N, CA and C atoms as an extended XYZ file, in Angstrom:
561
Properties=species:S:1:pos:R:3:atomname:S:1:resname:S:1:resid:I:1 pbc="F F F"
N        59.604       88.228       90.383 N   MET     1
C        59.229       87.645       91.334 CA  MET     1
C        59.526       88.879       92.477 C   MET     1
N        58.585       89.182       93.372 N   SER     2
C        58.641       90.144       94.479 CA  SER     2
C        59.629       89.464       95.538 C   SER     2
N        60.346       90.281       96.024 N   ASN     3
C        61.224       90.194       97.395 CA  ASN     3
C        60.415       89.494       98.444 C   ASN     3
N        60.766       88.425       98.570 N   PRO     4
C        60.035       87.797      100.228 CA  PRO     4
C        60.082       88.300      101.541 C   PRO     4
N        61.229       89.053      101.568 N   HIS     5
C        61.491       89.677      102.976 CA  HIS     5
C        60.860       91.216      102.669 C   HIS     5
N        60.347       91.850      101.798 N   ARG     6
C        60.054       93.113      101.854 CA  ARG     6
C        58.293       93.039      102.058 C   ARG     6
N        57.899       94.057      102.956 N   ALA     7
C        56.419       94.166      102.973 CA  ALA     7
C        55.916       94.778      101.995 C   ALA     7
N        54.699       94.143      101.793 N   ASP     8
C        54.025       94.741      100.441 CA  ASP     8
C        52.757       94.976      101.074 C   ASP     8
N        52.450       96.191      101.517 N   CYS     9
C        51.194       96.682      102.106 CA  CYS     9
C        50.164       96.457      101.129 C   CYS     9
N        50.262       96.756       99.724 N   GLY    10
C        48.993       96.382       98.986 CA  GLY    10
C        48.508       94.942       98.884 C   GLY    10
N        49.085       94.070       99.534 N   ARG    11
C        48.745       92.594       99.700 CA  ARG    11
C        48.558       91.861      101.066 C   ARG    11
N        48.357       93.525      102.088 N   CYS    12
C        48.541       93.221      103.525 CA  CYS    12
C        46.881       93.823      103.869 C   CYS    12
N        46.283       93.135      105.199 N   ALA    13
C        45.144       93.618      105.517 CA  ALA    13
C        45.589       94.741      106.509 C   ALA    13
N        46.673       95.428      106.325 N   ALA    14
C        47.328       96.123      107.501 CA  ALA    14
C        47.352       95.823      109.136 C   ALA    14
N        47.914       94.601      108.893 N   LEU    15
C        48.063       93.843      110.053 CA  LEU    15
C        48.786       94.365      111.234 C   LEU    15
N        50.107       95.060      110.711 N   CYS    16
C        50.972       96.062      111.857 CA  CYS    16
C        49.921       97.042      112.382 C   CYS    16
N        49.007       97.716      111.547 N   CYS    17
C        48.184       98.713      112.340 CA  CYS    17
C        46.994       98.185      112.941 C   CYS    17
N        46.764       96.663      113.175 N   VAL    18
C        45.773       96.251      114.124 CA  VAL    18
C        46.484       95.324      115.153 C   VAL    18
N        47.115       94.467      114.732 N   LEU    19
C        47.693       93.573      115.866 CA  LEU    19
C        48.878       94.294      116.846 C   LEU    19
N        49.767       95.141      116.156 N   THR    20
C        50.969       95.726      116.993 CA  THR    20
C        50.482       96.896      118.098 C   THR    20
N        50.700       96.784      119.168 N   GLY    21
C        50.261       97.784      119.899 CA  GLY    21
C        51.566       98.493      120.218 C   GLY    21
N        51.351       99.775      120.878 N   PHE    22
C        52.674      100.664      121.341 CA  PHE    22
C        52.175      101.190      122.209 C   PHE    22
N        53.428      102.084      122.874 N   ALA    23
C        52.895      103.007      123.987 CA  ALA    23
C        53.487      104.199      123.652 C   ALA    23
N        52.841      105.494      124.155 N   ALA    24
C        53.126      106.871      123.952 CA  ALA    24
C        54.598      107.195      124.186 C   ALA    24
N        55.296      107.583      122.996 N   SER    25
C        56.686      107.707      123.049 CA  SER    25
C        57.166      108.738      122.060 C   SER    25
N        58.551      109.040      121.802 N   GLU    26
C        58.895      109.935      120.888 CA  GLU    26
C        58.654      109.244      119.511 C   GLU    26
N        58.357      108.112      119.662 N   ALA    27
C        58.031      107.220      118.075 CA  ALA    27
C        56.694      107.206      117.821 C   ALA    27
N        55.644      107.281      118.906 N   PHE    28
C        54.324      107.318      118.970 CA  PHE    28
C        53.503      108.057      119.590 C   PHE    28
N        52.457      108.934      119.160 N   ALA    29
C        52.120      109.950      119.700 CA  ALA    29
C        50.899      109.708      120.790 C   ALA    29
N        50.427      108.253      120.685 N   PHE    30
C        49.456      107.915      121.450 CA  PHE    30
C        49.739      106.696      121.959 C   PHE    30
N        48.908      105.874      122.751 N   ASN    31
C        48.557      104.250      123.142 CA  ASN    31
C        47.938      103.582      122.424 C   ASN    31
N        48.286      102.559      122.091 N   LYS    32
C        47.572      101.654      121.157 CA  LYS    32
C        47.725      100.129      121.692 C   LYS    32
N        46.449       99.436      122.226 N   ALA    33
C        46.789       98.029      122.619 CA  ALA    33
C        46.736       97.248      121.199 C   ALA    33
N        47.685       96.153      121.300 N   ASP    34
C        47.701       95.133      120.512 CA  ASP    34
C        46.442       94.477      120.263 C   ASP    34
N        45.954       94.435      119.026 N   GLY    35
C        44.558       93.766      118.577 CA  GLY    35
C        43.732       95.112      118.237 C   GLY    35
N        43.856       96.222      118.785 N   GLU    36
C        43.192       97.485      118.360 CA  GLU    36
C        43.328       98.231      117.265 C   GLU    36
N        42.347       98.310      116.210 N   PRO    37
C        42.823       98.915      114.893 CA  PRO    37
C        43.387      100.276      115.083 C   PRO    37
N        44.200      100.834      114.260 N   CYS    38
C        44.785      102.370      114.514 CA  CYS    38
C        43.467      103.155      114.314 C   CYS    38
N        43.480      104.185      114.941 N   PRO    39
C        42.333      105.123      114.335 CA  PRO    39
C        42.479      105.996      112.998 C   PRO    39
N        43.570      105.768      112.780 N   HIS    40
C        44.044      106.423      111.620 CA  HIS    40
C        43.606      105.096      110.128 C   HIS    40
N        43.440      104.221      110.597 N   LEU    41
C        43.056      102.959      109.367 CA  LEU    41
C        41.606      103.342      108.890 C   LEU    41
N        42.019      102.710      107.865 N   SER    42
C        40.426      103.075      106.857 CA  SER    42
C        40.587      101.602      105.949 C   SER    42
N        39.701      101.027      106.433 N   VAL    43
C        39.704       99.327      105.581 CA  VAL    43
C        41.033       99.014      105.893 C   VAL    43
N        42.286       98.641      105.082 N   HIS    44
C        43.529       98.311      104.844 CA  HIS    44
C        44.409       99.175      104.627 C   HIS    44
N        44.257      100.818      104.927 N   ARG    45
C        45.004      101.774      104.599 CA  ARG    45
C        45.173      102.749      105.530 C   ARG    45
N        46.341      103.428      105.667 N   CYS    46
C        46.521      104.217      106.324 CA  CYS    46
C        46.404      105.495      106.039 C   CYS    46
N        45.295      106.329      106.543 N   THR    47
C        45.042      107.789      106.308 CA  THR    47
C        45.816      108.982      106.540 C   THR    47
N        46.982      108.566      107.236 N   VAL    48
C        47.723      109.521      107.610 CA  VAL    48
C        49.319      109.345      107.239 C   VAL    48
N        49.357      108.163      106.164 N   HIS    49
C        50.682      107.639      106.086 CA  HIS    49
C        51.815      108.654      105.556 C   HIS    49
N        50.908      109.645      104.659 N   ALA    50
C        52.222      110.652      104.044 CA  ALA    50
C        52.664      111.598      105.139 C   ALA    50
N        51.779      111.868      106.537 N   ASP    51
C        52.035      112.490      107.516 CA  ASP    51
C        52.428      111.945      108.670 C   ASP    51
N        52.888      110.791      108.500 N   LEU    52
C        53.487      110.167      109.978 CA  LEU    52
C        54.237      110.777      110.495 C   LEU    52
N        55.591      111.269      110.065 N   ASP    53
C        56.475      112.086      111.022 CA  ASP    53
C        55.695      113.188      111.693 C   ASP    53
N        55.222      113.976      110.988 N   ALA    54
C        54.420      115.185      111.434 CA  ALA    54
C        53.456      114.920      112.534 C   ALA    54
N        52.892      113.946      112.767 N   ARG    55
C        51.717      113.212      113.577 CA  ARG    55
C        52.451      112.705      114.890 C   ARG    55
N        53.733      112.575      114.881 N   GLY    56
C        54.354      111.893      115.703 CA  GLY    56
C        54.542      110.237      115.473 C   GLY    56
N        54.265      109.814      114.842 N   LEU    57
C        53.981      108.464      114.436 CA  LEU    57
C        55.082      108.021      113.536 C   LEU    57
N        56.653      108.534      113.980 N   ARG    58
C        57.576      107.818      113.010 CA  ARG    58
C        57.936      106.363      113.376 C   ARG    58
N        57.226      105.889      114.544 N   GLY    59
C        57.485      104.268      114.557 CA  GLY    59
C        56.638      103.601      113.639 C   GLY    59
N        55.610      104.067      113.028 N   CYS    60
C        55.147      103.333      112.094 CA  CYS    60
C        56.081      103.109      110.925 C   CYS    60
N        56.348      104.343      110.321 N   ARG    61
C        57.250      104.347      109.335 CA  ARG    61
C        58.690      103.297      109.500 C   ARG    61
N        59.102      103.120      110.835 N   ALA    62
C        60.140      102.473      111.043 CA  ALA    62
C        59.851      100.920      111.032 C   ALA    62
N        58.919      100.712      111.185 N   PHE    63
C        58.591       99.178      111.249 CA  PHE    63
C        58.254       98.426      110.188 C   PHE    63
N        59.013       97.071      110.045 N   THR    64
C        58.702       96.497      108.710 CA  THR    64
C        58.360       94.893      109.193 C   THR    64
N        57.457       94.205      108.672 N   CYS    65
C        57.430       92.891      109.042 CA  CYS    65
C        58.167       91.868      108.090 C   CYS    65
N        58.915       92.547      107.264 N   PHE    66
C        59.770       91.613      106.333 CA  PHE    66
C        58.977       90.592      105.616 C   PHE    66
N        57.615       91.195      105.015 N   GLY    67
C        56.702       90.467      104.199 CA  GLY    67
C        55.974       89.297      105.120 C   GLY    67
N        56.113       89.587      106.440 N   ALA    68
C        55.006       88.652      107.035 CA  ALA    68
C        53.488       88.859      107.131 C   ALA    68
N        53.112       90.192      106.904 N   GLY    69
C        51.897       90.624      106.833 CA  GLY    69
C        51.091       90.102      105.745 C   GLY    69
N        51.745       90.231      104.562 N   GLN    70
C        51.131       89.628      103.344 CA  GLN    70
C        50.859       88.128      103.310 C   GLN    70
N        52.049       87.397      103.875 N   ARG    71
C        51.753       86.083      104.051 CA  ARG    71
C        50.609       85.649      105.185 C   ARG    71
N        50.251       86.329      106.222 N   ALA    72
C        49.496       86.175      107.178 CA  ALA    72
C        48.253       86.536      106.519 C   ALA    72
N        48.132       87.563      105.800 N   THR    73
C        46.759       87.880      105.213 CA  THR    73
C        46.196       86.966      104.469 C   THR    73
N        47.280       86.384      103.509 N   GLU    74
C        46.593       85.330      102.281 CA  GLU    74
C        46.513       84.047      103.070 C   GLU    74
N        47.035       83.540      104.059 N   ALA    75
C        46.796       82.225      105.023 CA  ALA    75
C        45.666       82.516      105.564 C   ALA    75
N        45.095       83.460      106.214 N   PHE    76
C        43.609       83.734      106.993 CA  PHE    76
C        42.664       84.192      106.220 C   PHE    76
N        43.038       84.530      105.081 N   GLY    77
C        41.760       85.110      103.837 CA  GLY    77
C        41.412       86.164      104.285 C   GLY    77
N        42.150       87.195      104.518 N   LEU    78
C        41.782       88.814      104.892 CA  LEU    78
C        41.574       89.618      103.919 C   LEU    78
N        41.686       89.647      102.727 N   ALA    79
C        41.976       90.436      101.933 CA  ALA    79
C        40.757       91.252      101.759 C   ALA    79
N        39.550       90.757      102.303 N   THR    80
C        38.340       91.479      102.163 CA  THR    80
C        37.734       91.484      103.653 C   THR    80
N        38.527       91.455      104.804 N   HIS    81
C        38.164       91.580      106.134 CA  HIS    81
C        38.225       93.258      106.373 C   HIS    81
N        36.996       93.449      107.458 N   THR    82
C        37.063       94.645      107.549 CA  THR    82
C        37.051       95.098      109.170 C   THR    82
N        37.943       95.480      109.729 N   TRP    83
C        38.426       95.552      111.191 CA  TRP    83
C        37.194       96.153      111.804 C   TRP    83
N        37.256       95.819      113.060 N   GLY    84
C        35.929       96.294      113.992 CA  GLY    84
C        34.768       95.729      113.842 C   GLY    84
N        34.585       94.936      112.622 N   GLN    85
C        33.472       94.657      112.169 CA  GLN    85
C        33.314       93.042      112.848 C   GLN    85
N        34.434       92.370      112.900 N   ALA    86
C        34.446       90.964      113.130 CA  ALA    86
C        35.577       91.134      113.989 C   ALA    86
N        35.501       89.843      114.661 N   PRO    87
C        36.477       89.511      115.718 CA  PRO    87
C        37.713       89.002      115.017 C   PRO    87
N        39.156       89.199      115.490 N   LEU    88
C        40.112       88.599      115.037 CA  LEU    88
C        40.015       87.160      114.949 C   LEU    88
N        40.581       86.912      113.815 N   PRO    89
C        40.267       85.233      113.423 CA  PRO    89
C        41.435       84.359      114.624 C   PRO    89
N        41.043       83.457      115.109 N   GLN    90
C        41.865       82.568      116.179 CA  GLN    90
C        43.303       82.478      115.419 C   GLN    90
N        44.015       82.674      116.430 N   GLY    91
C        45.572       82.268      115.955 CA  GLY    91
C        46.248       83.272      115.033 C   GLY    91
N        45.693       84.576      114.745 N   LEU    92
C        46.058       85.497      113.661 CA  LEU    92
C        47.338       86.097      114.241 C   LEU    92
N        47.077       86.706      115.478 N   ASP    93
C        48.173       87.214      116.374 CA  ASP    93
C        49.318       86.580      116.440 C   ASP    93
N        49.374       85.193      116.878 N   ALA    94
C        50.606       84.248      116.691 CA  ALA    94
C        51.097       84.026      115.878 C   ALA    94
N        50.271       83.683      114.785 N   ALA    95
C        50.939       83.604      113.307 CA  ALA    95
C        51.725       84.622      112.765 C   ALA    95
N        51.144       86.219      112.911 N   PHE    96
C        51.569       87.169      112.445 CA  PHE    96
C        52.780       87.346      113.216 C   PHE    96
N        53.266       87.170      114.458 N   GLY    97
C        54.276       87.423      115.169 CA  GLY    97
C        55.484       86.297      114.706 C   GLY    97
N        54.901       85.097      114.734 N   ALA    98
C        55.948       84.185      114.571 CA  ALA    98
C        56.265       84.424      112.996 C   ALA    98
N        55.429       84.536      112.015 N   LEU    99
C        55.828       85.061      110.742 CA  LEU    99
C        57.103       86.260      110.590 C   LEU    99
N        56.787       86.924      111.375 N   CYS   100
C        57.646       88.302      111.588 CA  CYS   100
C        59.095       87.796      111.792 C   CYS   100
N        58.965       87.190      113.127 N   ALA   101
C        60.371       86.567      113.352 CA  ALA   101
C        61.050       85.699      112.384 C   ALA   101
N        60.275       84.789      111.507 N   ILE   102
C        60.712       83.935      110.523 CA  ILE   102
C        61.075       84.815      109.340 C   ILE   102
N        60.264       85.544      109.115 N   GLN   103
C        60.806       86.365      107.846 CA  GLN   103
C        62.039       87.330      108.005 C   GLN   103
N        62.357       87.804      109.369 N   TYR   104
C        63.494       88.495      109.782 CA  TYR   104
C        64.395       87.675      109.499 C   TYR   104
N        64.253       86.335      110.376 N   CYS   105
C        65.443       85.054      110.153 CA  CYS   105
C        65.840       85.036      109.157 C   CYS   105
N        64.721       84.748      107.747 N   ARG   106
C        65.068       84.339      106.402 CA  ARG   106
C        65.876       85.731      105.798 C   ARG   106
N        65.534       86.857      105.817 N   TRP   107
C        66.365       88.068      105.617 CA  TRP   107
C        67.703       87.954      106.094 C   TRP   107
N        68.130       87.819      107.252 N   LEU   108
C        69.228       87.577      107.766 CA  LEU   108
C        70.220       86.575      107.235 C   LEU   108
N        69.548       85.592      106.934 N   VAL   109
C        70.332       84.184      106.131 CA  VAL   109
C        70.561       84.667      104.570 C   VAL   109
N        69.545       85.277      103.918 N   GLU   110
C        69.623       85.698      102.545 CA  GLU   110
C        71.038       86.409      102.503 C   GLU   110
N        70.863       87.511      103.306 N   GLU   111
C        72.108       88.801      103.080 CA  GLU   111
C        73.415       87.873      103.539 C   GLU   111
N        73.614       87.058      104.438 N   ALA   112
C        74.422       86.227      104.707 CA  ALA   112
C        74.848       85.224      103.476 C   ALA   112
N        74.002       85.022      102.711 N   LEU   113
C        74.326       83.583      101.634 CA  LEU   113
C        74.870       84.542      100.873 C   LEU   113
N        74.492       86.056      100.436 N   GLU   114
C        74.955       86.558       99.445 CA  GLU   114
C        76.638       87.317       99.874 C   GLU   114
N        77.117       87.075      100.585 N   ALA   115
C        78.519       86.853      101.038 CA  ALA   115
C        78.996       85.529      101.109 C   ALA   115
N        78.267       84.397      101.067 N   SER   116
C        79.011       83.289      101.200 CA  SER   116
C        77.959       82.255      100.590 C   SER   116
N        77.776       82.479       99.298 N   PRO   117
C        76.875       81.761       98.139 CA  PRO   117
C        77.314       80.314       98.452 C   PRO   117
N        78.221       79.709       98.834 N   ASP   118
C        78.546       78.423       98.442 CA  ASP   118
C        78.453       77.672       99.789 C   ASP   118
N        77.877       78.378      100.799 N   SER   119
C        77.643       77.901      102.185 CA  SER   119
C        76.383       76.640      101.995 C   SER   119
N        76.968       75.373      102.206 N   ALA   120
C        75.720       74.596      102.643 CA  ALA   120
C        74.646       74.656      103.726 C   ALA   120
N        75.417       75.343      104.727 N   PRO   121
C        74.472       75.339      106.352 CA  PRO   121
C        73.829       76.759      106.213 C   PRO   121
N        73.932       77.649      105.414 N   LEU   122
C        73.223       78.582      105.019 CA  LEU   122
C        72.178       78.456      104.179 C   LEU   122
N        72.315       77.787      103.270 N   HIS   123
C        71.282       77.234      102.182 CA  HIS   123
C        70.341       76.254      102.934 C   HIS   123
N        70.986       75.561      103.701 N   ALA   124
C        70.052       74.302      104.323 CA  ALA   124
C        69.084       75.350      105.357 C   ALA   124
N        69.740       76.186      106.152 N   GLU   125
C        68.833       77.164      107.043 CA  GLU   125
C        67.891       78.025      106.082 C   GLU   125
N        67.987       78.364      105.007 N   SER   126
C        67.176       79.177      104.122 CA  SER   126
C        66.108       78.244      103.716 C   SER   126
N        66.257       76.892      103.250 N   HIS   127
C        65.250       75.922      102.890 CA  HIS   127
C        64.557       75.895      104.169 C   HIS   127
N        64.957       75.723      105.271 N   ALA   128
C        63.992       75.365      106.079 CA  ALA   128
C        63.052       76.347      106.667 C   ALA   128
N        63.745       77.914      106.524 N   LEU   129
C        62.751       79.109      106.931 CA  LEU   129
C        61.920       79.247      105.839 C   LEU   129
N        62.073       79.046      104.551 N   THR   130
C        61.131       79.096      103.701 CA  THR   130
C        60.066       78.263      103.652 C   THR   130
N        60.165       77.079      104.201 N   SER   131
C        59.257       75.956      104.557 CA  SER   131
C        58.289       76.519      105.522 C   SER   131
N        58.980       76.982      106.784 N   LEU   132
C        58.209       77.250      107.901 CA  LEU   132
C        57.561       78.722      107.441 C   LEU   132
N        57.958       79.729      106.548 N   ALA   133
C        57.321       80.760      106.141 CA  ALA   133
C        55.802       80.417      105.168 C   ALA   133
N        55.963       79.190      104.572 N   GLU   134
C        55.091       78.845      103.753 CA  GLU   134
C        53.911       77.765      104.352 C   GLU   134
N        54.162       77.556      105.601 N   ALA   135
C        53.651       76.820      106.320 CA  ALA   135
C        52.219       77.002      106.969 C   ALA   135
N        51.168       76.227      106.868 N   PRO   136
C        50.054       76.741      107.565 CA  PRO   136
C        49.850       77.278      108.754 C   PRO   136
N        49.379       78.467      109.108 N   PRO   137
C        49.430       78.849      110.842 CA  PRO   137
C        49.512       77.861      111.506 C   PRO   137
N        48.923       76.735      111.558 N   ALA   138
C        48.368       75.887      112.687 CA  ALA   138
C        49.897       75.306      112.943 C   ALA   138
N        50.660       75.135      111.726 N   ALA   139
C        52.016       74.614      112.156 CA  ALA   139
C        53.035       75.602      112.505 C   ALA   139
N        52.486       76.712      112.770 N   LEU   140
C        53.544       77.769      113.589 CA  LEU   140
C        53.307       77.596      115.250 C   LEU   140
N        52.057       77.130      115.580 N   GLU   141
C        51.408       77.224      117.102 CA  GLU   141
C        52.645       76.468      117.958 C   GLU   141
N        53.166       76.995      118.927 N   GLY   142
C        54.199       76.145      119.749 CA  GLY   142
C        55.454       76.549      119.064 C   GLY   142
N        56.003       77.014      117.843 N   LEU   143
C        57.386       77.200      117.700 CA  LEU   143
C        57.889       78.157      118.295 C   LEU   143
N        59.117       77.467      118.863 N   ASP   144
C        60.273       78.154      119.829 CA  ASP   144
C        60.711       79.257      119.089 C   ASP   144
N        60.326       80.617      119.241 N   LEU   145
C        61.097       81.827      118.498 CA  LEU   145
C        62.564       82.050      119.082 C   LEU   145
N        62.512       81.806      120.357 N   GLY   146
C        63.896       82.110      120.989 CA  GLY   146
C        64.692       81.050      120.230 C   GLY   146
N        64.473       79.705      120.150 N   ALA   147
C        65.199       78.564      120.229 CA  ALA   147
C        65.972       78.874      118.454 C   ALA   147
N        64.780       79.311      117.784 N   LEU   148
C        64.946       79.689      116.075 CA  LEU   148
C        66.252       80.728      115.920 C   LEU   148
N        65.830       81.694      116.741 N   SER   149
C        66.626       83.167      116.657 CA  SER   149
C        68.092       82.740      116.966 C   SER   149
N        68.044       81.968      118.480 N   VAL   150
C        69.716       81.527      118.468 CA  VAL   150
C        70.279       80.628      117.502 C   VAL   150
N        69.557       79.616      116.775 N   ARG   151
C        69.986       78.772      115.894 CA  ARG   151
C        70.823       79.915      114.920 C   ARG   151
N        69.930       81.001      114.319 N   VAL   152
C        70.180       81.701      113.107 CA  VAL   152
C        71.226       82.454      113.693 C   VAL   152
N        71.300       83.233      114.555 N   ALA   153
C        72.457       84.085      115.076 CA  ALA   153
C        73.739       82.974      115.212 C   ALA   153
N        73.499       81.875      115.898 N   ASP   154
C        74.874       80.924      115.838 CA  ASP   154
C        75.265       80.799      114.510 C   ASP   154
N        74.168       80.535      113.838 N   LEU   155
C        74.793       80.133      112.013 CA  LEU   155
C        75.437       81.060      111.707 C   LEU   155
N        75.324       82.332      111.973 N   LEU   156
C        75.358       83.778      111.292 CA  LEU   156
C        77.375       84.012      111.766 C   LEU   156
N        77.326       83.330      113.149 N   GLY   157
C        78.601       83.406      113.624 CA  GLY   157
C        79.276       84.896      114.092 C   GLY   157
N        80.414       84.993      114.389 N   ASP   158
C        80.762       86.479      115.002 CA  ASP   158
C        80.991       87.198      113.782 C   ASP   158
N        80.576       88.305      114.450 N   PRO   159
C        80.096       89.673      113.294 CA  PRO   159
C        81.437       90.046      113.027 C   PRO   159
N        81.692       90.872      111.905 N   ALA   160
C        83.136       91.193      111.521 CA  ALA   160
C        83.143       92.807      111.993 C   ALA   160
N        82.263       93.681      112.626 N   GLY   161
C        82.276       94.289      113.072 CA  GLY   161
C        81.551       94.387      114.491 C   GLY   161
N        81.096       95.565      115.105 N   PRO   162
C        80.449       95.438      116.292 CA  PRO   162
C        79.477       94.283      116.849 C   PRO   162
N        79.627       93.682      117.662 N   ASP   163
C        78.509       92.661      118.180 CA  ASP   163
C        77.282       93.217      118.906 C   ASP   163
N        76.224       93.491      118.375 N   HIS   164
C        75.103       93.742      118.898 CA  HIS   164
C        73.938       92.824      118.761 C   HIS   164
N        74.037       91.552      118.611 N   ARG   165
C        73.151       90.492      118.760 CA  ARG   165
C        72.308       90.428      120.025 C   ARG   165
N        71.217       90.562      119.925 N   PHE   166
C        70.068       90.832      121.354 CA  PHE   166
C        70.325       91.880      121.743 C   PHE   166
N        71.107       92.990      121.344 N   ASP   167
C        71.258       94.143      122.258 CA  ASP   167
C        69.575       94.784      122.215 C   ASP   167
N        69.610       95.527      123.433 N   ASP   168
C        68.250       96.300      123.248 CA  ASP   168
C        68.821       97.638      122.852 C   ASP   168
N        68.404       98.081      121.765 N   LEU   169
C        69.082       99.314      121.481 CA  LEU   169
C        67.880      100.575      121.473 C   LEU   169
N        66.632      100.224      121.935 N   GLN   170
C        65.741      100.940      121.889 CA  GLN   170
C        66.052      102.308      122.727 C   GLN   170
N        66.162      103.272      122.090 N   GLY   171
C        66.442      104.793      122.748 CA  GLY   171
C        67.781      104.939      122.750 C   GLY   171
N        68.831      104.148      122.206 N   ALA   172
C        70.174      104.364      121.921 CA  ALA   172
C        70.536      105.321      121.097 C   ALA   172
N        71.212      106.424      121.153 N   ASP   173
C        71.998      107.385      120.220 CA  ASP   173
C        72.701      106.741      119.738 C   ASP   173
N        72.684      106.153      118.408 N   LEU   174
C        73.676      105.776      117.498 CA  LEU   174
C        74.065      106.924      116.376 C   LEU   174
N        73.716      108.121      116.414 N   ARG   175
C        74.360      108.997      115.400 CA  ARG   175
C        75.577      109.114      115.751 C   ARG   175
N        76.532      108.791      114.367 N   GLY   176
C        77.877      109.047      114.240 CA  GLY   176
C        78.393      107.545      114.825 C   GLY   176
N        77.545      106.425      114.995 N   ALA   177
C        78.214      105.073      114.849 CA  ALA   177
C        78.698      104.459      113.983 C   ALA   177
N        79.577      104.116      113.777 N   ASP   178
C        79.930      103.179      112.465 CA  ASP   178
C        79.462      101.762      112.792 C   ASP   178
N        78.597      101.440      112.049 N   LEU   179
C        77.701      100.146      112.133 CA  LEU   179
C        77.811       99.410      110.893 C   LEU   179
N        79.045       99.474      110.014 N   ARG   180
C        79.371       99.025      108.975 CA  ARG   180
C        79.788       97.646      109.562 C   ARG   180
N        79.263       96.480      108.964 N   ASP   181
C        79.611       95.229      109.226 CA  ASP   181
C        79.302       94.626      110.675 C   ASP   181
N        78.458       95.942      111.457 N   ALA   182
C        77.905       95.160      112.791 CA  ALA   182
C        77.232       94.286      112.819 C   ALA   182
N        76.730       93.321      113.704 N   ASN   183
C        75.852       92.168      113.852 CA  ASN   183
C        74.630       92.933      114.720 C   ASN   183
N        73.586       93.148      114.026 N   LEU   184
C        72.679       93.707      114.704 CA  LEU   184
C        71.307       92.701      114.907 C   LEU   184
N        71.756       91.388      114.396 N   ALA   185
C        70.598       90.045      114.564 CA  ALA   185
C        69.890       90.145      115.969 C   ALA   185
N        68.538       90.321      115.776 N   PHE   186
C        67.506       90.314      116.863 CA  PHE   186
C        67.958       91.561      118.210 C   PHE   186
N        68.764       92.457      117.493 N   ALA   187
C        68.755       93.631      118.580 CA  ALA   187
C        67.323       94.506      118.579 C   ALA   187
């Protein structure tokens, strides 16, 4: 069985390359709007993936959807979709965003379960998140992602190391920082 928290680009319709926008910065060489296919996208594959850093696109390499892309691709039947030739399916952007958050929460809970395998609350949350991840896209409409994030962060408790939950670390220089045992949930 494949890891349900790992992005499987071979089973995805390149949703991050279409739905996710970004601004020109140290991580991205140009601006791209949400819902706009990346100019380096050909069908469902990046034509410059082997050369991302040299092209000023290291943010692409750093991004992970935690498996949300392949789930949304399957749920919306996008395996043969050609971007730019048909409009985005209704609700795709919201479902992908919700699935990214759900999959990230699943990963955090599963990591915590490795340390506390007998935790009934962690097992219950794992089952609840799995059900959400496998729900039809319409079931994700109106999902309060903020409340979900807080619920999982509260369940994970106080970190053993530095607490960076919900911190904005964009642009932070973490070179030399000891982040072992740090809680980076939703940072």
